[in-house]
TORLUM-964176 format. One record per residue (C-alpha): x, z, y. Coordinates in nm, 2 decimals, padded with zeros to 4 digits. Example, Ala and Ser with C-alpha at 12.3 -4.5 7.8 and 13.67 -1.06 7.14 Angstrom:
2
<<01.23 00.78 -00.45>>
<<01.37 00.71 -00.11>>
//
This chain:
445
<<09.62 09.18 12.88>>
<<09.52 08.81 12.83>>
<<09.48 08.79 12.45>>
<<09.50 08.41 12.45>>
<<09.84 08.42 12.62>>
<<09.96 08.65 12.34>>
<<09.81 08.44 12.05>>
<<09.91 08.09 12.16>>
<<10.29 08.12 12.13>>
<<10.24 08.30 11.80>>
<<10.03 08.02 11.66>>
<<10.28 07.75 11.77>>
<<10.55 07.93 11.57>>
<<10.32 07.98 11.27>>
<<10.26 07.61 11.25>>
<<10.63 07.54 11.18>>
<<10.71 07.54 10.80>>
<<11.04 07.72 10.85>>
<<11.12 07.75 10.48>>
<<11.49 07.84 10.43>>
<<11.51 07.81 10.06>>
<<11.45 07.43 10.04>>
<<11.67 07.16 10.20>>
<<11.38 06.94 10.28>>
<<11.27 07.18 10.55>>
<<11.60 07.18 10.74>>
<<11.45 07.00 11.04>>
<<11.16 07.25 11.05>>
<<11.41 07.53 11.06>>
<<11.57 07.36 11.36>>
<<11.23 07.32 11.52>>
<<11.16 07.69 11.48>>
<<11.49 07.78 11.64>>
<<11.43 07.55 11.93>>
<<11.09 07.69 11.99>>
<<11.22 08.04 12.01>>
<<11.51 07.94 12.24>>
<<11.25 07.78 12.47>>
<<11.02 08.08 12.46>>
<<11.30 08.33 12.54>>
<<11.44 08.11 12.82>>
<<11.09 08.09 12.98>>
<<11.09 08.48 12.99>>
<<11.43 08.49 13.17>>
<<11.65 08.57 12.86>>
<<11.99 08.42 12.82>>
<<12.01 08.26 12.48>>
<<12.27 08.16 12.22>>
<<12.28 08.00 11.88>>
<<12.48 08.20 11.62>>
<<12.61 07.97 11.35>>
<<12.50 08.07 11.00>>
<<12.62 07.97 10.66>>
<<12.31 07.77 10.59>>
<<12.07 07.84 10.88>>
<<12.16 07.95 11.23>>
<<12.03 08.26 11.41>>
<<11.88 08.29 11.76>>
<<12.02 08.54 12.00>>
<<11.86 08.63 12.33>>
<<11.96 08.89 12.59>>
<<11.78 09.03 12.90>>
<<12.00 09.26 13.11>>
<<11.82 09.50 13.34>>
<<12.12 09.71 13.45>>
<<12.45 09.74 13.27>>
<<12.45 10.12 13.29>>
<<12.12 10.15 13.10>>
<<12.10 10.18 12.72>>
<<12.05 09.87 12.51>>
<<11.81 09.80 12.23>>
<<11.87 09.53 11.97>>
<<11.55 09.40 11.80>>
<<11.57 09.21 11.47>>
<<11.34 08.96 11.31>>
<<11.36 08.65 11.09>>
<<11.19 08.32 11.15>>
<<11.23 08.18 10.80>>
<<10.95 08.22 10.55>>
<<10.88 08.19 10.18>>
<<10.76 07.87 10.02>>
<<10.37 07.86 10.02>>
<<10.34 07.76 09.65>>
<<10.10 07.75 09.47>>
<<09.92 07.55 09.74>>
<<09.60 07.52 09.54>>
<<09.54 07.89 09.57>>
<<09.54 07.89 09.95>>
<<09.19 07.91 10.11>>
<<09.33 07.77 10.44>>
<<09.63 07.54 10.50>>
<<09.94 07.77 10.50>>
<<10.08 07.62 10.82>>
<<09.76 07.58 11.00>>
<<09.71 07.94 11.13>>
<<09.34 08.04 11.09>>
<<09.15 08.34 11.22>>
<<08.89 08.48 10.98>>
<<08.73 08.80 11.10>>
<<09.02 09.03 11.21>>
<<09.29 08.84 11.01>>
<<09.53 08.56 11.09>>
<<09.59 08.36 10.77>>
<<09.93 08.17 10.76>>
<<10.25 08.17 10.57>>
<<10.50 08.39 10.75>>
<<10.23 08.58 10.94>>
<<10.31 08.92 10.81>>
<<10.66 08.83 10.69>>
<<10.78 08.82 10.97>>
<<10.66 08.61 11.26>>
<<10.37 08.82 11.38>>
<<10.59 09.13 11.36>>
<<10.88 09.02 11.57>>
<<10.65 08.84 11.81>>
<<10.49 09.18 11.88>>
<<10.82 09.28 12.04>>
<<10.86 08.96 12.23>>
<<10.51 08.97 12.37>>
<<10.55 09.34 12.47>>
<<10.85 09.25 12.68>>
<<10.66 08.95 12.83>>
<<10.37 09.18 12.92>>
<<10.59 09.44 13.07>>
<<10.77 09.19 13.29>>
<<10.43 09.09 13.44>>
<<10.39 09.45 13.58>>
<<10.52 09.42 13.94>>
<<10.59 09.79 13.99>>
<<10.76 09.84 13.65>>
<<11.13 09.77 13.57>>
<<11.25 09.79 13.21>>
<<11.45 10.11 13.16>>
<<11.66 09.94 12.89>>
<<11.85 09.62 12.83>>
<<11.70 09.41 12.55>>
<<11.87 09.19 12.29>>
<<11.71 09.00 12.01>>
<<11.86 08.85 11.69>>
<<11.62 08.64 11.49>>
<<11.78 08.51 11.18>>
<<11.69 08.22 10.95>>
<<11.83 08.34 10.62>>
<<11.65 08.66 10.54>>
<<11.45 08.50 10.25>>
<<11.78 08.38 10.09>>
<<11.96 08.71 10.12>>
<<12.10 08.70 10.47>>
<<12.44 08.56 10.37>>
<<12.56 08.53 10.73>>
<<12.50 08.88 10.84>>
<<12.84 09.01 10.73>>
<<13.01 08.75 10.95>>
<<12.77 08.82 11.24>>
<<12.86 09.19 11.21>>
<<13.23 09.13 11.21>>
<<13.23 08.87 11.48>>
<<12.98 09.01 11.73>>
<<12.94 09.39 11.68>>
<<13.18 09.48 11.96>>
<<13.03 09.26 12.23>>
<<12.73 09.03 12.18>>
<<12.53 09.26 11.94>>
<<12.66 09.59 12.08>>
<<12.37 09.82 12.14>>
<<12.25 10.18 12.13>>
<<11.98 10.15 11.87>>
<<11.82 09.89 11.65>>
<<11.44 09.82 11.61>>
<<11.32 09.64 11.30>>
<<10.96 09.54 11.21>>
<<10.95 09.38 10.87>>
<<10.75 09.61 10.65>>
<<10.40 09.75 10.60>>
<<10.19 10.04 10.72>>
<<10.09 10.28 10.43>>
<<09.72 10.25 10.52>>
<<09.51 10.09 10.79>>
<<09.54 10.28 11.11>>
<<09.81 10.52 10.96>>
<<10.13 10.47 11.16>>
<<10.47 10.53 10.99>>
<<10.84 10.51 11.05>>
<<11.03 10.37 10.75>>
<<11.33 10.58 10.67>>
<<11.48 10.40 10.37>>
<<11.50 10.06 10.20>>
<<11.58 09.96 09.85>>
<<11.87 09.72 09.79>>
<<11.85 09.42 09.56>>
<<12.06 09.24 09.30>>
<<11.92 08.89 09.21>>
<<12.07 08.70 08.92>>
<<12.02 08.39 08.71>>
<<12.11 08.36 08.34>>
<<12.14 08.03 08.16>>
<<12.22 08.00 07.79>>
<<12.28 07.71 07.55>>
<<12.27 07.72 07.17>>
<<12.34 07.35 07.09>>
<<12.44 07.02 07.25>>
<<12.08 06.89 07.26>>
<<11.72 06.97 07.15>>
<<11.67 06.94 06.77>>
<<11.37 06.86 06.54>>
<<11.18 07.18 06.47>>
<<11.10 07.06 06.11>>
<<11.46 06.95 06.02>>
<<11.63 07.25 06.19>>
<<11.36 07.52 06.20>>
<<11.50 07.83 06.03>>
<<11.86 07.75 06.09>>
<<11.88 07.65 06.46>>
<<11.86 07.95 06.70>>
<<11.60 07.93 06.97>>
<<11.74 08.01 07.31>>
<<11.41 08.11 07.46>>
<<11.36 08.37 07.18>>
<<11.72 08.49 07.24>>
<<11.64 08.53 07.61>>
<<11.32 08.72 07.54>>
<<11.51 08.95 07.30>>
<<11.77 09.01 07.57>>
<<11.50 09.10 07.83>>
<<11.33 09.34 07.58>>
<<11.66 09.52 07.52>>
<<11.75 09.55 07.89>>
<<11.41 09.72 07.96>>
<<11.22 09.93 07.70>>
<<10.85 09.97 07.66>>
<<10.84 10.28 07.88>>
<<11.00 10.09 08.17>>
<<11.34 10.25 08.14>>
<<11.63 10.01 08.22>>
<<11.87 10.01 07.93>>
<<12.19 09.90 08.10>>
<<12.46 10.17 08.03>>
<<12.55 10.35 08.35>>
<<12.27 10.19 08.55>>
<<12.12 10.52 08.67>>
<<12.45 10.71 08.72>>
<<12.45 10.69 09.10>>
<<12.07 10.74 09.16>>
<<12.01 11.03 09.39>>
<<11.75 11.29 09.30>>
<<11.52 11.33 09.61>>
<<11.50 11.66 09.78>>
<<11.18 11.87 09.80>>
<<11.13 11.76 10.16>>
<<11.16 11.39 10.06>>
<<10.91 11.44 09.78>>
<<10.67 11.61 10.03>>
<<10.70 11.31 10.26>>
<<10.62 11.07 09.97>>
<<10.31 11.26 09.88>>
<<10.17 11.20 10.23>>
<<10.14 10.83 10.18>>
<<10.09 10.82 09.80>>
<<09.81 10.59 09.68>>
<<09.57 10.61 09.39>>
<<09.59 10.37 09.10>>
<<09.27 10.21 09.22>>
<<09.42 10.14 09.57>>
<<09.73 09.98 09.43>>
<<09.53 09.76 09.20>>
<<09.30 09.65 09.48>>
<<09.59 09.58 09.73>>
<<09.79 09.38 09.48>>
<<09.50 09.20 09.31>>
<<09.63 09.35 08.98>>
<<09.44 09.38 08.65>>
<<09.62 09.71 08.57>>
<<09.92 09.93 08.63>>
<<10.25 09.87 08.44>>
<<10.61 09.76 08.47>>
<<10.78 10.08 08.60>>
<<10.92 10.40 08.45>>
<<10.61 10.56 08.29>>
<<10.74 10.91 08.32>>
<<10.74 10.89 08.70>>
<<10.45 10.91 08.94>>
<<10.33 10.59 09.10>>
<<10.46 10.67 09.45>>
<<10.81 10.74 09.31>>
<<10.81 10.42 09.11>>
<<10.72 10.22 09.43>>
<<10.97 10.37 09.67>>
<<11.25 10.58 09.52>>
<<11.32 10.45 09.17>>
<<11.51 10.14 09.08>>
<<11.34 09.85 08.91>>
<<11.41 09.55 08.68>>
<<11.20 09.24 08.69>>
<<11.20 08.89 08.55>>
<<11.12 08.66 08.84>>
<<11.11 08.34 08.64>>
<<11.18 08.21 08.29>>
<<11.19 07.85 08.16>>
<<11.31 07.63 07.88>>
<<11.18 07.38 07.63>>
<<10.89 07.14 07.65>>
<<10.63 07.21 07.92>>
<<10.44 06.88 07.97>>
<<10.10 06.78 07.83>>
<<10.05 06.78 07.46>>
<<10.30 06.88 07.19>>
<<10.66 06.81 07.12>>
<<10.80 06.97 06.80>>
<<11.15 07.07 06.91>>
<<11.38 07.36 06.92>>
<<11.52 07.35 07.27>>
<<11.89 07.39 07.33>>
<<11.89 07.58 07.66>>
<<11.68 07.84 07.85>>
<<11.71 08.02 08.18>>
<<11.57 08.32 08.36>>
<<11.59 08.48 08.70>>
<<11.63 08.85 08.69>>
<<11.63 09.09 08.98>>
<<11.69 09.46 09.02>>
<<11.58 09.67 09.32>>
<<11.84 09.94 09.39>>
<<11.80 10.28 09.55>>
<<12.03 10.45 09.80>>
<<12.38 10.52 09.65>>
<<12.35 10.24 09.40>>
<<12.60 09.95 09.47>>
<<12.52 09.59 09.39>>
<<12.88 09.51 09.29>>
<<12.89 09.79 09.04>>
<<12.54 09.72 08.90>>
<<12.63 09.35 08.86>>
<<12.94 09.44 08.65>>
<<12.74 09.67 08.43>>
<<12.46 09.40 08.40>>
<<12.70 09.12 08.31>>
<<12.89 09.33 08.05>>
<<12.56 09.43 07.87>>
<<12.42 09.07 07.88>>
<<12.74 08.93 07.72>>
<<12.75 09.21 07.46>>
<<12.39 09.14 07.35>>
<<12.42 08.77 07.30>>
<<12.60 08.63 06.99>>
<<12.95 08.53 07.08>>
<<12.89 08.16 07.00>>
<<12.61 08.13 07.26>>
<<12.72 07.96 07.59>>
<<12.62 08.21 07.86>>
<<12.64 08.15 08.24>>
<<12.54 08.43 08.48>>
<<12.50 08.36 08.85>>
<<12.48 08.62 09.12>>
<<12.23 08.47 09.37>>
<<12.14 08.74 09.62>>
<<12.22 09.10 09.69>>
<<12.20 09.36 09.96>>
<<12.27 09.73 09.99>>
<<12.00 10.00 10.00>>
<<11.97 10.20 10.33>>
<<11.87 10.55 10.45>>
<<11.80 10.60 10.82>>
<<11.93 10.90 11.02>>
<<11.61 11.05 11.18>>
<<11.77 11.30 11.42>>
<<11.82 11.06 11.71>>
<<11.60 11.12 12.01>>
<<11.46 10.76 12.00>>
<<11.28 10.86 11.68>>
<<11.09 11.13 11.88>>
<<10.99 10.88 12.14>>
<<10.87 10.63 11.88>>
<<10.67 10.91 11.71>>
<<10.51 11.00 12.04>>
<<10.41 10.63 12.11>>
<<10.28 10.58 11.76>>
<<10.06 10.89 11.79>>
<<09.93 10.79 12.13>>
<<09.83 10.44 12.03>>
<<09.71 10.50 11.68>>
<<09.57 10.85 11.74>>
<<09.74 10.99 11.43>>
<<10.07 11.17 11.36>>
<<10.31 10.91 11.21>>
<<10.46 10.98 10.86>>
<<10.81 10.90 10.73>>
<<10.79 10.64 10.46>>
<<11.03 10.50 10.20>>
<<11.01 10.13 10.15>>
<<11.03 09.95 09.81>>
<<11.16 09.62 09.96>>
<<11.49 09.52 10.10>>
<<11.62 09.39 10.44>>
<<11.98 09.27 10.41>>
<<12.04 09.28 10.78>>
<<11.98 09.66 10.82>>
<<12.25 09.83 10.62>>
<<12.52 09.59 10.72>>
<<12.44 09.59 11.09>>
<<12.37 09.96 11.11>>
<<12.71 10.03 10.97>>
<<12.89 09.78 11.19>>
<<12.72 09.90 11.51>>
<<12.72 10.27 11.42>>
<<12.37 10.31 11.56>>
<<12.03 10.44 11.44>>
<<11.77 10.20 11.31>>
<<11.40 10.25 11.38>>
<<11.19 10.06 11.13>>
<<10.82 10.04 11.22>>
<<10.61 09.79 11.02>>
<<10.28 09.65 11.13>>
<<10.16 09.46 10.83>>
<<09.90 09.61 10.60>>
<<09.94 09.67 10.23>>
<<09.69 09.39 10.13>>
<<09.87 09.13 10.35>>
<<09.96 08.91 10.05>>
<<10.33 08.89 10.15>>
<<10.51 08.62 09.95>>
<<10.18 08.52 09.80>>
<<09.90 08.27 09.88>>
<<09.67 08.36 10.17>>
<<09.92 08.57 10.35>>
<<09.76 08.73 10.65>>
<<09.81 08.97 10.94>>
<<09.56 09.19 11.11>>
<<09.48 09.07 11.46>>
<<09.39 09.42 11.59>>
<<09.73 09.54 11.47>>
<<09.90 09.26 11.66>>
<<09.75 09.38 11.99>>
<<09.80 09.75 11.90>>
<<10.16 09.67 11.81>>
<<10.21 09.52 12.16>>
<<10.06 09.82 12.33>>
<<10.28 10.05 12.11>>
<<10.60 09.88 12.21>>
<<10.50 09.87 12.58>>
<<10.44 10.24 12.57>>
<<10.77 10.30 12.38>>
<<10.97 10.10 12.63>>
<<10.81 10.28 12.92>>
<<10.89 10.62 12.76>>
<<11.26 10.53 12.75>>
//
């Protein structure tokens, strides 16, 4: 295995600032797609662009023999914005190796992870005596970081032909510990909203109107404090109604990868633990309980110096992570009803639904799970554990339902990878191990 051949194409992709959330990076999104098309074509794949609502997806197919089973491999080439730039120790789009880590935006989420699969196929095709015992398809989307809005249409349009397959492989998550392999068996869903309120036609003088003009920022803070109490419980009537109580087997699996408070603090760069439901253990709060978070809040004067005003408007972005059996449609209705009930009737309230996706539980009784377990144990030298993931992947529940196939989720990022944060990185040894793992898995088929 020539490591330079495996790193060079990865670095070329990491250099492209494929940021899906901002219009100014539209050309870079196109550059990333074109790079992937060229890479797949050089490996003998047939390629196609799937038109998306905002950003297109890349599809690639390599047919070994029509009678063989087909695997569909998912990834996303879009990345989060790198802000704040001043906190990066190396330029976010100039991939840099320090020790065993590759530092770059999008390294762990998700470019290194899906490139593991591409490079594994590339390496296998170099082996003269070996023929892939499976047909391979890839779908690399460009809208994951904005909620995967095109996946519904992709599922409806292509599930019976282009994307038809026997099982789906996804690598877009983390290992529980370094050198501890895992298969992810569930994902939380998400509901992401934005609330904007107005209490007047314009800002007013805080001396002339202080005491009689309501402050929208204070109103918004009161709302937030009412929606979630000091013990971390979410106070939206009916919010917990559909939450499933885990079985004893599930709880036993969770304990296998539970982390100490000190480990969580170190991995997240936290100053302390908080934010969740205090009457639940840390491992339950991370993976199997729903959450409520304020992702951003703004309003009023924010420039240098002072400005004695009472602002007339304020906004906040609020998201909820949902667990299996909770439905974003139902939760949004409950959320909107409670928000409007809490605010005074004369306040102008606008509530936007920005992003949502369903939670997911994987069926683990398909024989490909056993093959993946065998390969994980062989490469990492440890028995893999079944892990529940706190994050969301919009593609998975929609496509799994449309294709009626099992999903094998194996993440290669490490818990301290700074995903969505400055100095995101991916472990170089894990990159090579991941390639060896997938080579072994494909051979086992």
